[in-house]
Each structure stands twice: as structure tokens, then as C-alpha cells.
N, C-alpha and C positions, 0 to 999 in steps of 0.2 A: 504494499499500499504506499502510496506517495505521502511523505511527510511535509509539513509545512512550518515556516517560520512565523511565529504568532507573537505579537507585542500586546502587552496589557498595559493601556495608558490610564494611569490613576490607581496603580496597583495596590497602594497602602490603604485606600478607603473600603468601606464595608462591601461595595459592589465588586470592586476590584479584587478583594480577597476571595470573594465567593466565585468570581470567574476562574481564578485559579484551581479552586475546589471542584469546580463543575468541569472544567478542562479535564482533569484527572479522572473524575467520576464516570464520565462518558466516554472516556479512552479517545479523545480527539487526537488525530495524528499530528502531534506536535513534535518535530524535529529538533526545533530550538526555540526556546521561550525567552522573551526579552521583557523583563519587568520595568516599566518607566513610571517615574513619579516627579515630584518637585525636587528642587535642589536640596531642601533640607532633609529628603529621604534618601537621597543617592548615597550609595555605599552600605546602606542596610541590605539586609538579604530576605528573600523569600524561599520557602521550601517548595520545590516541584519534583514529584515522583522521587522523594527521597533525597533530593539534592539540592544544596543551599546555593542560591543564584543571585548574584549582586544586583541591586536595583541601579539602574541608569538614570540620569537625569533626562527628563522629557525635553526634546529641543528639535529644531527643524532637521538636523543631522542624524536623528536617532532611528530613521526608517529605511535606510539603505539594505535591501535584500529581505525586507520584511514582506510576506504574503498577505497577512490579515492583522489589522489593528483592532483590538477590543477595547472600545472607549469607556472609560468610567470616570471621567473627569468633568468639571464644571463647563458650563457653556462657553465662557471665554477661552479657555484652554483648547477645546474642541475646535472653536472657530479660528483660533491662532494657528493650529497645527494641521488643520484639514488639507490646506494646499500643498504642504510638504509631504503628506502621507499619500495623497493622489499621485503627486509628481514622482514619487519613489515607486509608483506602480503597485503599491498594497490597496486594498479594499479596507476601508474604515467602516466598521459596524460600531455605531456611536450611541450611547445610552444617554447623552444630555439632550435637551429639547432644541438644540441649536438649529437643527437642519429638519425637523419633523415636518414643517409645513412647507418646506421649499418643494416646488412641483418637479424639479429634477431629481428629488432624492426619494427612493421608495421608503415607506414606513411599513413594517412587516411584523405580523404575527403569524408565525409559520403554520398554525392550524388553520388560519383564516385566508391568507392571501400569499402563500408561498410563491406562486408564480411572478409576483412582483419583484422579486430578487433579481430576475433576469434584465431588469430595467436599470440597474444602477450604472452610475458613471463614476465610481469609485468610493460612493459614500451610501451606506444604508442605514436608517435610522431605527432605533429601538422605540417603541411607543411608551408612553406614560405606564406606570406599573398598574394603575387602577384600570385604565383602558385595555391593557393586555388581559387582565384577569375576566373583566366583565364581557369582553368580546369573545374570548375563548368559550364562555359560557353561553351566550346568546346566539353567536353565529350559526349553530346547527338549526335554529328556528328559521333561518332565512330560506331554507328549502321550502317552506310552506308559502312563500311570498315575502317581499321585501320588508323589512322592519321599517316603519314609517316614522314612529316617535319613541323615545324611551324617557321613562322618568327614573332617575337614579338617585340613592343617597350611598356615598361611600363612607365606611368606617374604617379610618386608615391608622395602622399601627405606628407607635413612636419611631421604630427603626427606619420608617419612611422618611424621616427627617435627617437621616445620617447616624453615624456611631455614637454621637453624643445623646440622641433621644432617649434609648433605653438606659443610658447611664443617668440622666437627669430624672427619669421616672423613678428608679430605684433609690436615688438620693433623696428625692421628696418623700417617698413612702417611709423611709428610715428617719428622716427629719421629723415627719408629723407624727409617727410613733412615739418619739421622744418628747412629743409637745413642742417642738421648735417650729420654725416658720420655713416653709417652702420658699426657696429662692429661684425662680425660674430664669434661664438664660437662653436655652435653645427654643423654648416656646415663649409666646407673649403672656402667657398666665400659667399658673399651676395646672400640670396635666395629671397629677395624681388624684384619683377620685373625681375626676372632672371630664368634661367634654369640651373641645374648642371648635366652634362652627366656622372656622375660616382656616383654608389651606391655600397659599398664594395671595397675590394682592389684587384690589378689584380691577376688573378688566372691562367689563360691559354691563350696564344695566342692574348692577348690584351683584353680579356673578363674579367669581374670583377667577384667576388665570387657571387654577387647578380645576375648576368645574368646567371651564370652556374646553379643556383638552377632550373630554369625552366626546362632545359633539364634534369638534374641529377633526380630531384624529379618527374618530370612529367613522365619519364620513369618507375619509381617505382610505383607510384600511379596508372597509367592506364594500367600497365603490358604491356608496349610497349618497350622491352629492346633495339630496334633498333631506336627508336625516335630521330631525330636530330633537334635541336632548335637553331635558330639564334636570339639572345635576346640583346635588348640594353635597359638599365634602366637609366631613368632620373628623378631627383628630381625637383618637380614644385612648385611653391608658391601657393599651394592649402592646405587648412587647414586639410581636412579629406576626405577619399575614394580615392583609386587608380583607374586609368583608363589604360586600355590595348588596343592596337591595335594588331590584330593577323590575320595571314594568315595560313590556315591550308592546307596542300598537301595531296591528296588521291592517290589510284591506279587507280581510274577512276573518271569521273565527277560527282560532287554533285550539284544539282541545288540550286538556292536561296530559291524557295519555300519548297524543302524538309529540307533545313537548318532551315529555319523560323518554320516550323511545329514542328520539333524535339525540337527546343529550347524552343518554346512556351508550350510544354508538359513536359519539363523537370523539375525534383525537384529542387528548389532553384534559378530557372531562372525566369525572366519576359522579354518577348519580347517588345521591344520599338524600332520599326523599321518603320518609315514613314517619310522618308527624305522630301517629298514635305509638308507635314504637320508639319515639324520641331520637330519631335518626336525622340529622341535619348537619350541614356544614358549620364547622366552628374553627376559629383561628387556631386554637392549640393542636388540632387535628390535622390542619394543612401546613403546619410550619415545617421547614426543613425538607421539602419535597417539592415537586414540580406540577402536580395535576391540580387541576382546578376543581373543587368539590361543588356541586350544584344541588339544591334541594328546596323545600318550601315552595314547590310549584303549584300553582293554584289560578283559577280564573281572575281577572280583574272585574271587580264588582262594579266598576264604573263604567266600562266599556266592553260590549260582548267581543269585540275583536282584541282583547288584550289578554297577556299572560304575564303574571308576576312570578318572580323567582329570587332566591337568595343564593349567593355564591361566595366562597372564601379561596384565597390563594397566597402563597408566600410571595410578597411583593420583591424580595431580595433575589430570589431564585427565578420563579416563572416571570415576575414583574420586572426582572432586570438582567440578571447574570445569564441565566439559563436560556431565556429567549434569544440573548444576544449570540449564544454559542450554537443554538438551533439554527440562527440565521447562517452562522458560518457553516455548519453543516450541509445547509442547502447550497451554498457557494461551491463547496469542494464537490458536490455531486454534479454541478454543472460544468 
């Protein structure tokens, strides 16, 4: 089997570290791994297949001979280095939001639109984590006719804010248990025993940037340019795995049994739907793995053409690192 030189950009962050783990777990054919990070991390090491590999400083000259760059860096770094990556002949699979809405850059969830990988011009974008999890769950329903609208609420774990999120939650729990005051730094308010109904800044009509991603990215990924999405994003005191409640509306009725059968047969999904038996998706069950669990499937009582469901998925893995490596797997198949 052909082997590839793979660089991980932003290797010291939570997603970059997970990419290293997933590359090993999925036995991706890495001939040479190049870990890249900022100057302050250069010289440190990461372990890959039992070998300690020295981290290099990310810069324009770091990509010579690289086949695939897995991006886990912030937007500004991705934008600054993308031209050098493409010029070097590598394909940049980028987890930042820098290029997601660029019409010349494919935005891919492999279970939904794998064929879009073929359209790349050196850059492929990884969608937003909640978008990936939600679309993996609802895309099987598109076989019954295009989804016209979605009403979604996301319940997003603190690790979605980076490595500091879980640390802050734990620190606040410990402080409050001692009668001390919580001192939020990562989040605008105390997250322990609380919910924060804002992720991202205001973008339009009172919706945040995070909330608009579900519509904007969903249209592009599912090839539904007229899709309308009403989304509310909430930060919750859960360490890992995002949860989403979503109602999909169609041009005609879709039965609960049709939805269950389609989801049960869909790649990347696991049907967990038995309310009487207390079987449904939960964040604890979906953490540290790649399958999106789907359940609580029921008719929308406000619209005969609607189906409501609940889904959970690990946003660090399927919502970021694993989805990027699945894209890379599609690339090497091509």
C-alpha cells in the first residue's frame, strides 16, 4: 500500500492531539508524520506509533514533500499558511472555519457528500462540529424528499471551546463545593450547574455566528440551497459530546418507522430509539468514539410533514478529527 507524508498543523491542541490518535487507530497509511505547531511548542515531541517525533514550527517552508495537511489551527493560521500548502502540492484538510463558505472549497461530511472531495483545488474544509453530527443524523431522511426546513437546538459540551473548557468546569465545580466563588475565564459566565445560551457573536437578526453555521453549511453540504434553519446553540456543563434536538420538515409526511429504518441503515449512525426501555442517545455513551447515536424519533405535532429526533456525537472526534481523516481517506482512494 502506498504511504503518505502527513502533516498535522496545530498538533498540540485538543483536535490536533485527537488527529494523531485517530490516524493510528484507523491505520492511515502514514509513511512520515510531520507535527507542526507555534514557535513556543517547537522542539517538544509527540508520540506516534511508539516513536517520539519532534514538533516543528509551522511556517511557509514547512510543507515541502507533504501529501496531506490536517489542519487543527485557528482561522488566521489557516489563512496565512494555506497558499504555501497548496503551492507545495499538498491537500489541506482544514478544520477551521476560514474556507467553509468559499465556493471553490468543498465542505465535506463523508457520509453525506463524499463525491464533493473530487472538486477540491488544494483545500477541503471540515464543517462545524454540530453541523457534522446533525447532518450525519438527518441526511438519511433526504431519501424521502428534500428537507425544507429544520428547527434545531444544540447542547454543546465545554470541550467544544478547547482544552481549557473542561478544566474550567472542573475548577468551578471544586470551588463551589468548597463554598468559594467560581471565576470564569474561558466562558463569559459560570458554566458549572448553568447553561449559557450563546456560542459565537451576534451575526444576523439576533442569531449568533455558531447558530447560522447550521443553515449556511447545511445548504452547501446537502446541496439544498433553499434550506432554512432556525437554530439555538447552548453551552452546557457536559465535558464531551454534543447533543442536538432537531425537527425536519418535508413536502409530504414521513413516518416514524420510515425514519427509523433509514437511520438504522445509514453509515455513521446508530439507532438508539426505545423510549419505553429508556434507550436514547446520551453524551456519556457517545464520547470517545465516532458513531452518531440517534433516537427519540417522533412525529412533529405542529406539522404533519415533520419528524423530530435527538442525536449525540463526540465533537472532538466525529465533529472534528475523525471527519478530517475520513476526508483524507477519500482523497487517497481517489
